[in-house]
Phi, psi and omega in degrees: 000320180301317180299321180294316177301317178296319178296319177298316177299318179295318178296319180297315179296317178298318179296317177298317180296318179296319179296319178294320179298319179294321177298318179293320178297316179300318179296314179299319178298317181296316181294323185267350181067039180225170178200175176221158181217158176233123178251110174282119186285327177222110357284169182287094177232136182241126174245129181238142177286168179303324181295324178293315178303317180296313180301320181279355179068034182245162174266151181301337180289348180278118178250124181228148169275170182299312178299323179293319179301314180297315185292329186255341184242332180282134181308139183308321182285347181253350190301313183298313180295320179294315179301316181293318181292322176294321179297319178296319178294320177298330179277359176126352179275196178240154180242122180207098185203157172260130177213172183258141171240150180246119180285161178305330179277002178095349178297132179259127179244147175259125180237143173258113185246142175227147176204153174211152181280137175236121181291142178278162174292171180311125178085357180245133180290163177289160174233162170248119178260130184224157173232156171213146180233131175286107180257014180306312181301324178293313180299319181293324181290326180281339183288000000 
């Protein structure tokens, strides 16, 4: 019985540490204007950190696939180039570009996004791991 109680305590401490780590990561994302995402290539599932939702001006309750995100949030003039670059990254290349996103309120943000394909272990599909940084303040300062 004592071993079970110790195991439960260890799990509780580990859970508390993980929760604190996630809280700190979310705060760091907010302070730095960045976020990260994971695109499961098969099936097409997109997971975005809280920072990505903030940069895109979206709520976490908004669920989008990658094509939907491009079609609804990437600036119309940048969509084709972003789509082609993401397809190349999904096929094994790298994605590294600055493009514009349009928030639901119409605000246009400039983001520097990077992504690369990571092969899955045996039996697991590949993912595309990406980061993005809101560089709008830098672009505005240079203008």
